[in-house]
N, C-alpha and C positions, 0 to 999 in steps of 0.2 A: 474536586480533589479525590485522590485514591486513598480511601480510609485504611485499605489493607496495609499500607506502608507505616501506619501509626500504631503505637501500643494501645492496648486496651484503655488505659487511663487517659492517653491522649485523644482517643476516639470519644470517650465520654465527655471530656472537657470541650472538645470541638462541637459535638452535638448539643451540649448544654448552651454553648455560646450562640449557636444558630437559633435554638429555642428562645433564648432571651431576646435576640434581635427580632424574631418574629413576633414575640409577645409585645414587645415595645411598639412594633409597627402596627399590629392589629388593635392594640389599645388606642392608638392615635387615629386609626382609620377604620371606621365602621365598614366601609366597603371592602376593605382587605379582610376583615373578620368575615363578613358575610359570604365572600367568595370562598374562604378557606373552610367554612363550616357547612357549605351547601351540600356536599356528599352525605352528611348526616341528616340534614333537614330533608333534602329530596334525593335519596339514593338512587332513584330510577330515572331522574331527569338531570342531565348535565347542566352545569351553570352556563347561561348565555350572557355575555356582557351587554350592557346597555347604558347609554348616557343618561337615560331617566333614572336607572338604578343609582348611578353615581349621585345624581341630583338629590334624589330622596335621601340618600345616606348623608350627604353634605349637610342637608338641612336638619336631620335629626341629630348629627353631631353639635349643631348649633343650639339645638333644644337642649341637649345634655349639658353643654357649657353655660346655659342660661342667657344666650344671646337672643333666642326666640322663646317667648313664653306660650303663645298660641299659634299653632301651625295648621293650616288647611292645605291639604294636597288633594288635587283633582287629577285623576289619572285613569286611562281606559282600563276596562276589565281585561283580565288574563295578562297582566303586565307585572305579575309578582308582587303586588303591593302589600297583601297580607303576609306573605312570607318575610317580606323586609320588615315591615313595622311591627306586626303582631308576633312574629316568631324570633327573628334575629335581634331585633333592637333590645328587648329586655335581657336577653342572654349576654349581649355585648356590654350593657351598662353594668351588669353584675360582675364582670371581670374587673370592674374598678371600684364599684359601690354596691357591695352585696346587700346592704339594707334598704335599697330602694324599693318603693311599693308601687306596683302597677295594677290599674283596673282597665280592663278591656271590654267593650261591648259591641255587639254586632246585632243586626236585625233579626237574625236566626240563631237560636241558642246552639244548634249543632255546628254552625260556622265557628262560634266563639269557642266552643269546646275542642274543635279539631285543631285550632292554632295553639290552644293551651297544651294540648297533648304533644304537639310537635316541639314546642319550646321546652317543655319538661324533659323530653327525650334528648334534646341537645345539651341541657345543663347537667344531665346525668352521664353523658357520654364520657368515656375514657380520654378521648382526645381533648375535650373541653377541659376537663379537670387537670389533665397533665400538662397541657400547653400553658394554661394561665395560672398553674399552681393553686388552684382553688382549695381553700381550706375548709369552707363551709359545706354543709350537707343539707339535703332536703329533710325537713323535719318529719319525723315518723308519725306524729300525731296531727299533722297538717299536709298530707301527701294525696291529694285528690285531683281528678281531672278539672274540676271546676275551680279549684283554688290550691296552689302549693306553695309552701313557705320554707324559707332556709333558716338556718341556725343564727343568721345575722338579723333575723326579723324581716327580711325582705320578702315579698310575696308577688305573685301574679294571680289575679282573680279574674275569672271570666263571667260575663253577664250578658243578658239579652236586653234589647231595647224594650222598655216598658217593665223590665224586671227590677225588683227592689235591690238596692246595694245599701240599705240602711244599717248603719253601725260600722261601716267600712270606710276609711279615708285613705286616699292615694297620694302619691308624689307625682305621678303621671297618669292622667286620664286620657284613654284613646277610644274613640268611636270610629270602628272600622266597618263601613258599609251599613250605616244606621238605617237606611230605607230599604224596604223591600220593593223591587222594580214592579212587582204585581199590585202593590197597594199604593204606591206614590201618587197615583192619579186621583186618589180619593182625598178630598179636603179633610175629611174627619181623621183618616189614618195618618195623613202627613202631618196634621196638626198635633196628633198624639205624640209623634216623634219629637216635634219641636218643644212641646210642653214637657215631656220627659227630660230632654236635655237640660232645659232651663230650670226646671223645678226640682229635679232629682239628680241626674248624673253629674252636672257641672259643679255641684255643691259638695260632692264626696271628696274634699281636699283635706290633707293634713295641715299644710301651711299655705294660706292664700297669698303670701308674698313670694313664694317660690315654685308653687305648683305649676306644671306645664300641661297643656292640653293639646291634643292632636285629633284632627278628624281627617280621615282619608277615605275617599269615595269617588265614583264617577258621578257626574251630574245627571240628575234624572228628572228634574223639574224646575221651573223657574222660581218655585217657592220651597225648595228643599232646604235641608239643614245648612248647606253650603252658602246659600244666599241669605239665610237667617242670620248667620254669624258675620257675614260680610257687611250686611246692613247695619249691624250693631257697631262694627269697627273693631280695631285692635288685634287683628289677625294677619299674620304673614300668609300670603296666598301663593303656593307653588302650583301653577296651572299648566298641565302637560297635554295638550291636545295630540291625538293619534297622528294627525296630518297638520303640518306646520302652517299656520295662518299669519303672515308677517305683520298685519295690523294688530294682532292680538299677541305679540311676542311678550313672554313673561320675563321680568326682571325682578329680582328680590333684594331685600335690604342687606344681605350678606355679600353681595357682589356677584351673585350667580345670575347668568342670564341664558336663555335658550340659544344654543349655538347654531340652530339650524338656519339656513339661508333662503332655500327655495321654497316657494308655495307648494303644499302638498307633500313635502319631505316627511317620511315616516319617522316616528319617535323611536321605534325599536325595529329597524329593518332587518336585523338578524333573525328575528322571529316573525314579524308582521310587516311584510313589504306591502307595497301597493295592491298587488293582486289579492293577498289575504285580507286586506282592509275592504277592498271592494266586495269581496265575499261576505264579510261582516255587514257591510252597509246594505247589501241585498237582503241578507236575512233579517235585519233589524227594522229596515225602513228608515226614511229620511228623518222623521221626527226622533226616533230613539237613538239613532247613530249620532245625530247632532249633539245630543246630551251626553250619551255614554263614551263616545269616541272623541268628540271635539270639545267637551265640557262647555258647550253652548246649547242650552236646552231648547233649541229651535233651529232648523236648517237655514244656512246663510241665504239661500235663495227664497226662504219663506216657506210656510207650511200650508195653511189654507190659502192665504194670498201670497203670490209670488212676487219678488222684487222686480222681475222683469216686466211685470204687467203695469207697474206704476208709471204714469205719464203726468207731466207737469205742465202748467200754464204760466207764462210769464206775463204776457200782457193781459188786460182785462178782456175776459171772454164776453162774446155777445150771447145773451140768454133771453128766453122769453117766458120763463117760469122760475120763481124763487120760492123756497121753502126752508123752514127751520125745523131741524130735527133735535129732540132734546132727550137725554138720558140722565135721569136725576138720582140722587142719593138722599137718604133720610136726614143726615146731618153732617156738619163739618167735623174736622178733628184730623190729627196726623195719621191715624190708622184706618180712617174710613175711606171709601171709594170717592172717586171724583165725580162731580156733576159736570156735564158737558153739553154744550149748545153748538150745533154746527148749522152754517148756512149753505145750502145747496142750490145750484141753478141747472136749468136744463135748456138744451137747444137741440131738438130733434133727438137723436140716439145718444147724444153726448151729455154727460152729467159732470158738473164742476163742483168742487168744494171750494167755497168762496171765503169763508170766515169760521173762526171758532173761538169760543170762550170755555175755558176748562179750569176747574179749581175745586178745592175742598170748600164748599160754601154752606152756610146756614140757609134756612128757608128764605128769609128776606133778601139774602144776596142772590139767591138763585132766581127770585121774582124780579129783582132789579136787573139782573143781566138779561133775562129774557125780554123785559120791556125795552131795554136799551137796543137789543139787536132788532127787535121789531121796528123800533123808530128809525134805526139806521137803514135797514134793508127793505122795509115795506114788502114783507113776504106775502104770496098769495095763500099759502098753507102753513100751519104751525102744528107739527106732529109731536106730541109728548107721550112717551111711553107711560102707560097706565099702571105703573107700579111704584114702589117707594114713595118719594114726595110728588110723583106725577099728579095723583088725583087731588091733592091738596092745592097744587099750583093751577091745576085746570080750574078748580072750583073758585079759587080766588081771582083769577084773571078773566074769566069768561064774560063778565059784565063790563070789562074794560077793553078787551081785544077781541075782535071777531075773527073767525076762521080757525080756532083751536080745535084740533082733532085728537082725542085720546086713542092711543094704539095699543091694543092688547097683543103682547108678544106671543107668537105661536111656535111650538117646537123648542128644541135646545138652541142655545147660543150658536153652537157649531153648525147645526142644520140651517139656521137662519143665515149664517155667513156663507155657507156653501151655496145657498140659493141665489146669492148676488155675485159669486166669483165669475160666472160667465161674462158679466158686464165689465169686470176688470180684465179678463182674459182676451175680450174682443177689443180692448184698448179704447173703451168708451168712457172711461172715468179719468178725470183729470184733478189733480190737487195743486195747490200753490207751490211755485218753486221755493225751496228752502231759503234761498237768498232774499225772498220777499216776505216770508213768515217763518221765524225761527221755530215756532212750535211744531212745524211740519216734521222735523227729524224725529221728535218723540212719537208723532203720529205713525210714521212709517214703521218705527220699530215695534210698535204695539200691534200694528196690522200684520206684520210679517212673522212675529213670534207667536201670535194667536194660534191655538187656544192655551199656549204655554206662557203667555205674556203675564207680567205681574199685575196688569190691570186690563180691562176690556171695555171700559166705558166708551172710548172713541170707536171702537169696532161696533159696538151696539148702536151708536147713534148713526154710524155710516150704513149698516145694513138696514136699519129702519128707514132711512132716507131712500136708499136705492130701491128697496122693495115696494115702498109706497109710490115712488115715481113710475115704477114699472107697471103698477096696477092701474095708473091713471093715464088716458090717452094724451098725447101732446097736444096742447091748445095754445093758440097765439092770443095773447091778451092785448087790449088797448092800453099800452103802457102810459100814455099821456094822460090817461084819467085816474092813474093810481093814487096820486097824493096831491093835496093842494100845494105842496112844496115843489111839485113838478117831477118828471120821470126820474128814476134812479139812473145814475151814470152807468151801471152795470147792465141796464136793459137796452136793447136795440131792436 
């Protein structure tokens, strides 16, 4: 429209009408608000549209409406996640509900402060105040980088993971990058984050019936905060890998689904096409890029053990040596590690995993499981790791069962695993076909996600068996004399 043809009063009414329509549109669409406010938030970087930005905004709208109470967002680095969630979202909510209280925490205090400063600059801007007719102001007595409050009693407070927020309650609690990539590999540091979230941060609520909680991060470890809350349940999971994996397509409760179709399709091709992602992967390495880019804290092809190295046996293999390899735990219980007993056979250079018993077992259960496998398989050797319940089991069974050999583990778990990978790579290791043994699928997953797997007991038993067999020369036994019940059907 040519405004020059209108009178001054008509021009004012026309512009006021457009502003009203814009305000209504941006109130109903966080994505529209974010796009319009971008020049203020990031004046030196133009807005680059992305389907993932729309997806995050759509789910945050559902959080504001109360349709989602707990939202976990996994998205790759450098995909504008903090700008969306930690800068734009509170400013958008305050256009409708100025009294809303936000608490934000990041693993590093400077990161949390950075986003707080950007958000404060946005809500102070002339564009923001005029466009949305904002009547409230930032309180003069509470106008700091770490916390600023408005005259409707709404506030945004910044905190660091591990820092105290005692005495403060929020309506929305946001953990933005709670783990440090440099510390997440430490069991101690990682557990500190989980304990802080459970015992301190998640309790800083005003009303437990209406509070909303948001976690946004890239996956860094199989036991990170993302996995921690997913294991507890009750969280909506928006999972956005940098490259599309059809078998892991994300669908959420609000009717959203990943629109990508082709394997490897980029999440944000306008900024990070496949060449840029390849450069990322080259710099990060397969283990890190699998977590941070693909939200899968282990590469699809495997880390120490590659999926391509896994061979199966369907028919009963002919073997001339059988051994049991045991990796034990101290006690049973839902939070304790598993005890695992594996039966391995050997024929020349080939090694076969024949059977496995695994579970959270008390000492007597471990003892009975071991005795049952010995009775079933008549093994020549019985290797028990000389840690945890191992010494007690060895002591209890030595007078009953011959051939028990305590094994002292040497070196780290990773070093022991790497020492046997040549046997896998040479395709000399065979495991049961999953159609014959359902437990094999969990075994493969643990093997290929090691050392980032949730558990490593099956890997430990495997590396122990293969390393012990490699140290002993191949011997052909007189299998007919093995047992008064006759030769094992597995021995030829």
